[in-house]
N, C-alpha and C positions, 0 to 999 in steps of 0.2 A: 868275303863281304856278305853283309846281313842281307835278308830278304827285303827288308824295308829300303835299305840303300840302293838294292838292284832296281827296285820299282821306281824310286824317286829319280834316280839316274837316267832310266828308260823315258820317264815321262819328260824329263828336261831334254834329253837327246832327241827323241822323235818327235815330241809335241810342242816343245818350248814352254811347257808351264812349270811351275815350281809347286803347286799345291792342287789336290782333288777336290772334286765336287761331291757333297753328299757321302753316298755309300761305296763311291767308287773304289777307294783304297781296299775296303772289307771286302767287295766283290772280287777284285782282282787276286788277293790274298787266297780266297777260297779256290778260284780256279787254279792258281800256282800249286796249291796243295792237293789237287787231284779230286776234288769234291764236285758232284752235281750241283749246279747253282741256278736258282731261280731268280730272276731280276724284274721287278716291277717298277717302272720309272717312267713318269711322264715326258712327253715330248719336250725336247730341249734340256733334259736333265743329264746328258751325256751318257747314252746307253753304250753308244758305238765303241768308245775308248774302253769300256769294261772288257771287250774280247780282243780289240785290236792290240793293246799293249802286251796281255800275257802271250798272245800269238808271236809278238816280235821277241819276246824274251825266252820263250820255250823252244825245245828241240822239235823238229818236225813241222808239218804244215796243218794249219787250223782249218777245218771245213766249216765255212759259213753258209748256213742254208737260208736263202733270202727269196721273197716271192716275185720281185718285179726286176726284168732285165734293165730297166731305167735306173733303179734304186742301186743295182749292183754297179754299174759303170759309174755312178755318182760316188759310190763309196770307194771303188778301186781307184779312180782318178784321184780322190782325196788323200788315199794311202800313198800313192806314188808320189804326190807331191811332198810328203814327208820324207822321203828317201832318195838317195842319188840313183837307185836302179829301179827300172820299171818293172823287173821281174819279182819284186817284193810282193805284190798282189795281183792276182789274176781272176777273171770270172770264166766259167764254162757254161755255155748254154747255147741255144738254138741259133743265135745271130752270128756265131762264128764259122768260118771256113774250116775246111779239114787241115789246111796248112797251119792255120792259126791254133787250132786245137793240139796239133803236134808240137807247136811252139810252147804252149801252155805246160803240156806234159814234160817236155824236155827241162824247163825251168823247175818244175816240182821235183823230179828225179835228182837234179843237180844240187837241190837242197836251197836254191835263191829264194823260192815261193814260201812265204810264211802265213799267207791267206789266200785261201780258194774259195770264191763265191760261187755257190751253185744253186739252181732252182730245184725243188723237189723232184720235177719231172727228169731232169738230168741226172740227178742222183740214182734214179731207179733203172737207168739204162745198163745193160748187162756188161757192156764194155767199159763203163765208168767204173762200175762196182769192181770188176776185175783190176782195173788200173789201180784204184785207190787201195786194194788189198795189198798191192806191192809197195806201198810208200808209207813211211812213218807218219801217223797222225798225231798232234798234239792233244786236241780236243775238238768237240762239235759245238758251234753256236747255232742255235735255231732263233733267227731274228722274226720279228712280228709273229710271235708264238701263238697269239690269239688266232690265227688262220686255222690251228689244228681243232679248236673247239666248234662244235656246231651252235653253242651258245655264243660264239664270238660274232662280231660283226662282219667279219669277211671270210667266213669259213670256206677252206680248200680241201676237198676231200684227200688230195694227193698228200696232204700234210700229215694225215693219219697213218701212213706208211713208212714214217721216217724211222721209227724205232726199229722195226724189223730189218730195214735196209742198214742201220747202223750195225746191228748185231751180226749182219751178213759180212760187212767189210771189215769191222775191227773196233769191238766195243771200247770206248775211250769216255772220260768225263763229258758231260754235257751242260752247256750253259743255255738256258731259255730266257729270251729277252721280249718284253712287250711293253707298250706304252699305256695300254688300256685292259684291264682284265677285272671283272667282278669276282668275287669268291667263287662262285660257281664255275666261271671259265679257268681260273687259276687251278682249281681241283681238277678239272677235265684236261688240262694241260700236262699236269704233273703225272696223272695217271696214264695218259696216252703215251707219254715218253718214257715211261717206266722210272720216274723220278721222284716218287713220293717222299723219299728221305732227303731231298736237296735242301741245302741251306737256301733259306728264302730271304731275299732283300727287298724290302717294300718302302718306296719313299712316298712322301706326300703327294696326293693328287691335285693339292690346291694350286692354282695359279692365280695369286692375289691380283696380278697386273690385267687379267683378262676381265672384260665387262660383258656380262651375259644379258642378252635381251631377247624376247620372243614377240613378234608382231603378228596380228590378225592378217591373214593374206586377202588381198581384196583385188579387185580388176584393175587397181591402179598400181600393183606391184612393180611393173617395169619402170614406171614413171618414178616411183619412190627410190627404187635401187639407183637408177641414174642420177636423181638429185643427190642421193648420199655420196656416191663415187665422185660426182663432179665437186662436191664440198670437200673431198679429201686431197683434191689438188693431185700431185704425181706420186702419192704414197701407193704401196704395193699392196694389193688385195686378192683374195680369191673368191669366186662365186661358185657354190656347188649346186649342180642341177640333177634331177633323178634320171633323165635320160639322154642318150647321145644326141638325138634330135634336138632336145631342148637347148644342149650346149651350143651346137651349131648356130641354132636360130639365134640364141641370146647374145652370144659373141658378136654375130653381124648387127645386131641391134645397138650394142654398145660401141661398136665401130662407126656405124652410123651418126652416133652422136658425140663424135670426135674424142672417144676414149680409146687408149691404146690397149686394147684387150685382144687375146687369142684363146681359140678353144683347146681342149685336151681331153681325149678319151681313147679308150681302148680299140674303137672302130677305125681310127685314123692310121694311115700307114706310119711304120715306125720312124721313118726319117722326119716326117712332118711333126709328129709327137714330139720327138727329141728336140727338133730345131725350136718348137714353141715353148718346151720347158727351158732351154738354154736362153731364149730370149727373156724369159721372166726372171731367171737367176741373173743375167747380165744386165737388167734394167733397160732393156730395148722394150719391153711391154710392161704396162702397169698393172693389168688384171689378167688372171688366168680364170677362165669359165671352164668348169671341169665337172666330170662324174667323180666317184670316190677313187677313181684309179689314180688320180694325181695326188701327191703329196706325201706318200710314204717314204721316210727316210730323207725328204728333200730338206737341205740343211740352209734355209733362208731365213735369217734372224729376224729381218725387219718386215714382216707381213703385218700390216697394220689393221686390217680388218678381214673377217671370213664371214661370207653371208650365204645363208642356206636358202635358195630358191624355194626348195621343198623340204619339209621335215625329214630328217633320215629315218631309215627304219629301226635304227637300235640306239640307245644312248652311248654305247660304246663307240660307234661309228661318229657320233656327233662329238663326243670328247676327243676322239682321235683328230677329226678335221678342224675343231675349233682351236686345238693344240697347236696348230701351224701358225697362229698368230702370236706376235709379241714373245718370240724365242728368245730375244735378247733382253728381256725383262722390261722392255719398253710398252708403250700403249698397244692394246689388242682389244678391238671391238668385235663382239660375236653376235651377229644379227640373225635369227632364225624366223622364217615366215611359216605360219602354220594354219592350215585349213582342214576340216573334217573330210573333205573331198581328196586331199592327198592321202589321207590315211586309208580311205576306201579304196584308192588306186593301189597303194601298197599291198592291201589285203587281196586285191584281185590278182596282183603278180603272183602270190602264193599258191593260187588255185592250180591243181595239175601236179603239184609237188607231193611227195609221200606225207601221209598224215603226221607222222611225228616231227617233221621238218614245218609242216603248216602251224602245229602247236606251239612249237619253239618261236616262229616267226610271230605269232599272234601275241605271245606273251611279251616279246621284246618290243612289239609296237605299243601294247598297253603301257610299258614303262615310258616310252617315249610321249605318248599322248598326256600322261600323267604329269611329266615334266613340263610339257608345252602349256597345259591348263593350269598349273598349280599357281597359288598365290604366295607360297612360302619362298623363303630364300632359295634362289636357284643353285647357288653355290653349295649351300647344305644338302640339296637334294641330290645333286651329282656325286658329292663326295659320299654321301650315304650309299648310293648306287654301287660306288667302288669299296664298300666296307670301311669307310673312314669316317670318323665323327668330326663335325665342325660344330663348335660349341659356341661360339658368338651369336648373339641374338640378332645381329645385322651385319652383313658382309660389306656394306656401303659401295658395291660395285656390281648390282645386277639391277634390273629394272624393278623387281618386286621390293627390294630393299630400299631402293632410292625413292620409289612411290608406293610405301607400304599400305596394305588394304586394312580394313577394320576386323579386330578380333572378336569372337563372342565365345563365350563359356560353352563347353560341350561335355562336360564330365558325365552327365546322364547318357549321352548318345556313346560314349567310349563303353561304360557299363554294358549298355545293350549289345554292343559289337563283341565284347569278351565273352559275354554270356551265350551269344549265339554261336561263337567259335567253340567254346566249351561243350555246348548241346551237341555240336557236329563232330565232337571228338577230335578237334584239330586236324581234319583230314580233307579240307576243302580250299579252294582258290578263292580270290576276292570276288570274282563275278558271282560265284555260286552263293557266297554268304550273303551279298546283297540281294539277290533274287530270294533268298530265304528269309532276310529280314522284311523285305517290302511284301512277302506273301505271294510271290509270282509261282503258279503252279506249273512249274515245267515238267517234263517227262522225267528227267532225272530225280527231281525232289520227290515225286510220286513213287518213282521205283524204290528208291530207298527208304521211304516211309516216313521222310523227314516232314511232311506235312502234317504229320500227327504229333509232332513235338510241340510242347507248349510255347517254345519261343518262336515258333514259325509265324511271321507276320508281327512280331513284336515291334517292327520298326516301320509300320505301313503308314504312319502319320507323317514320315519325312520322304522327301524325293530321293531317288537313286543317287543323283549328283552329290547330296549332301552326305551319304554313306561312304561314297568315294572319297570325299575329303576327309572324313573322320579315320578312315583306314589308312589313307595316305600319311597323315599327320601322325598316326599311332606307329607307324613304321618309323617314321623319322625321330619320334621321341623314344624308339626302343621299347614300346609296350608291345609290339608285334615283332615278328621277323620271318622271313622267308626262307623255307627249307632249301638247303643248298642241292640235295641229291634229288628232290622232287619238286623242281623249280615252280613257285607260284603258290605252293601250299602254305597257308598261315598258321603259324605257331605262337602261343602266347609265351612271352620271355618271363624271367623271374620278376622282373620290374612290373610287367603286367599283372602278374598273379598278385604281388603286393598291393598294387592299385585296386584289384577286386576286393581284397581284405580292408583296405584302408583308402578310399578315394580321395584324391587331391584335385587341385584345379587342372583343367585341361582345356586348352583353348584352340579353335579352328578358325581359320579365316571366312568372314561372311561371305556368302555367295551373293554376288549381284543379281538382282532380278529385274524384269521389264527392261532389258536392253535394247529391246526391238525398235524404240521410238527415236527418232532424230530430234535431240533437243525438247522432247515432249511439246512439239509444237501443235500437232493435231493427232490425237490419239486414235481417230477413226481410221487413220492410213499409215499403218506401221511400215518400217524400213525394211521388212524382210524382203529381199530381192527375190527375182524369180528363180534363181538358183538355190534359194533357200538360206542364204548366208546373211549375217547381220552386218548392216552398213556401219561404217565408223564415225559419222557425224558430219554436218555440213561446217564449212569454215565460216560462212555469213548467214547466221540464222535468220535475220532481216529479209535479205534477198530470197532464202529459201522459203519463207513464209509466203513472200509476195508470189513467188512462182507457184507455190501450191495453190493460191487464190486464183492465178490466171489458169491454172490447169484445170480447177474445179469449174470455172466459168466456161472454159471451152468444152468440157466433157459434157456440161447441161446443154450447151448449144448444138453440140454434134450427137448428143445421145449416145455416148460410149462412156464405160467406166473411165475414171482418171488415169489408172495405171497404163490403159491403152495408149494414151497420149505420150507420155513419158514415164518410164520407171522411177521410183523414188530415188534409187541409186545414181540415175542420170541427173535429177534435179541436184541431188547433193554434189555431185562433180561440177555441175555449172555454178553452184555456190562457192566453189572453191577456186575454179580456174577463170571464172567470168569470161566467157566466149561472147564476142560482140559482133561477129560476123558468121553467116551460114557456114562458111569454110571451116572456121574454128569450132563451130558446134558440133561438126562431124567428127571432131576428134574426141569428143565426149563418149565414154563407154555406152554402148546401147543406142547410139544415134548413127544410123547410116544417112546416106545423101536422100533417100526418099522421104524418111522420118523429118529431116532437116528442112526439106523443101515444103512438105505438107503442114508441119505445125511450128517450125522454127522461128518464122518472121517475128511474130509478137513476143517470143521470149527473149531473142536477141535485142530487140528494141528496149524492153524492160531492162535487161541487164545493162545495156549501154547508157541509158538514163540513169540508172542507180549508181553506177561507176562515176559518171561525171557530177551528178548532184552531191556525192559524198566524197569527191576527190580521191578516189581509191586508186593506189598504185598497183596495177594487176601484176600477179606473180610473173617473173620473168617468163618468157616464153618457152617454157622447157617442154617441148612436144617430143614424145618417143617417136624418133623417125624411123618408119619401118623400111624394110629391104624388099627388093622385088619378090614376088611369088610367095610372099607370106600368106596370102589368102588363096593359094592355089587349090586346097582341098575344098574351101567353101565354094569356089568358082565352079570346080568339076561337079559338086553336089548339086548346085542350082541347075547346070546344064543337064544333069541326068535327070532331075525332076521335070525339067521342061520336055524331055524325050520319054517321060513317064516309065522310067525305070522303077521296079518295086523296091521299096525302102530296104527290105531285108536283104534283097540281091545287092543293093548297092552297098550296103555295110559289109558285106562278105567281100566284095571285089575290093574295098578299101582297106581291108584287113582290120576293122575295127567291130566291137559289139553292137548290137541294136541300140542299147541305151546311150552309147557314145553317138551313134548317128542321130539319134533324136536330140541330143544336146547340141550337135553342130547345127542341125536344121533350126532349133530354138534360136541359137545364136544369130543365124541369119536373118530370122524373121523379127527378132527384137531389134536389130540395127536398122530396120526399115525396108528390108528387100521383100518385095511381093511374090510370093510363090503359090503354086496351086497342087495341091496334094489330094485332091477329091478322087482322082483314079484309083489311089491306094486305099484310101478310105472306104470307098464303096466296094473294094474287093474283100476288105477283112471285117467291116462292120455293117450292121444294118442301118438304114436311114433313121429308125426312131432313136437308136442309141446315140448317133451323131447329133440329132436335133435336141435331145434331152440335155446332153453335156454342153452343147453350144449355148442353149438357152441359161445354163447355170452361169456360165462366164459373162453372159450379157448383164445378168442381174447383179452379180456379186460386186462388192466395193473393192476388193483388193485381189490381187493376182497371187494366191498362195496355194501351192500345189498340195500342201498336206492337209489343208482345210478342205480343198476341193474332194479329196479322197475320204475324208470324214463325211461329207455331205452327200457324197455320191457312192455308198458302200457297195453298190450292186455292179459298179464298173472298175475294172483294173486299172493300175497306174498308167500302163501303156496306153489304154484308149483315151484316157483323159488327157494325157500328154498330146496325142496326136490331135485330137479335136482343138485342144488349146491353141496348137500351131495354125489350123486352119482359121480359128477365130482371130487370132493376132493377125495374120496375114491379110485378113479380109477387111478388118476394122481398123487396124492400128497403121497399116501401111499403104 
């Protein structure tokens, strides 16, 4: 019987299919002919079958190295469902008893087992190495192979040891499979597994059915996500959060709002985690709130939306996680929420790690930030990241293509960038090149003597953000490329060199300016919130304007700056949800019971009158119902301040850094709770300093920390924030 007949008969017999998808047949032929094989195939493309079918057809047992116990169980259950005998597939990991391990070994020795799933940790145990040396092995499959690379989104150091262990057991062909790998990661995987001569099969990373959207993260995010999930009825979805605590908290919030949601993260006990996963697969739950631990290899075809509560730390992670939507080819909505604060948090997580790891992490974060902030087609940018060109001008299924921004000519700017890179001998990364262009005199630039070059400062007339856009677009249009071995260093391509000799039109997206003002209603009072974030715009500009007039009138009467009464972001939220009672007003961000009682009466009367006169149907009362103990930390901070506990000691006892402690205290006073931190101020600052900063806040027209630092250069940020807390507490609450 010919090879072709054997594999088609096997496909029909074991899996019930008549035809293969994409590269599957060629990949299986490569393994059957004993070649090392590298498979790059997006989620839902049918990677598992590429090693499952050859394992069933070949002599001996295939060793499948897989990173997660839950994933192994899922795959083994699936394989057993295709066969009459359970022994056809087994896993070997820490969840098994000694008796179960003996049963597995017996089935392998008898030749029943065609596939053995192992975690890399189990593979390195001496007793397992010795056992596997005694049995015939058909080939090794390394699933989720991106875990090998430090540049991959889910690096596992134990994956680095796979090749030496394979050599120790019995060298056989290797198939490495991953759903996400940049050219850099692919190179790293092949080098580490000693398979640089492997046959490479790369499928397109384009998932046309997925809609990509990035939204600015505001303090209304919980409400926004709940509204979206409720609008989806009983469709299946995943919400990814950065921390385990956030997963638990947000799952509870969704449950409190009548959404069938369950949490999933590595900190839960195995039984609960497995039970929650099964509930989602069996449609007893509609939403899983998870860390990235959830989803690897989970074969649920009808996930209709994937929401990222926090922007992920790499584009590979983002692609992998969004890839869990619409695996059946149907609708798949991918919404990511992005804020600078999340980016800073991810950077903080890297502190304390080895310098090389921090450098890698920083580069990956820069790519993610570029994706979140870009105005070009998101699909084009994602595919470019994975080394694939997308030539259509408009993908018609991402927020930037559906709402395109204005393009402007930037031919001269690209010439300036290419000349700067040439002057720097193509040895620098984007951040360095931008510093060089704008003439920033950093220690590195001076050390290398680059400040003496003619091109230094040649781009000082443009903002750094403009140069970021030019470089990003030049990479997408293949005028520049990033070197694979030394990640991040920019090189000029042949197309870029041709452009320098004969420049052609080159367009970039126009950068929006003056985004600080809500509806341009009153330029003197910008919408930059206390946190420094830009507001998203009020739903009812007429009401917003009336409330600002009322706030101004009250500020004159009470002799306090307008922002002390209500922050612009709070007014904006009022002009969106129309609170008409003091209780409803307390659901507005930044309005606690103290502030509502002190200033709220006239505002809710104004809103009520406006609603009645204009016959406004208020939005459905979708209030994010919180769950008990949500404000436990804030309550304990207020109690500790009442006991006069020093704020630095308090931060240490809560396991947070001092800046985070200040942010918590700021949130407490902004929501209207009155506290007294004089005992701490008097210990760490002189009365003159306190009086000087206090007077500044009393006179300024808007609450802007950056502006305060500019106006008060002799004081550091911490001193200014501490006095601002005292000021707010005394005058606003």
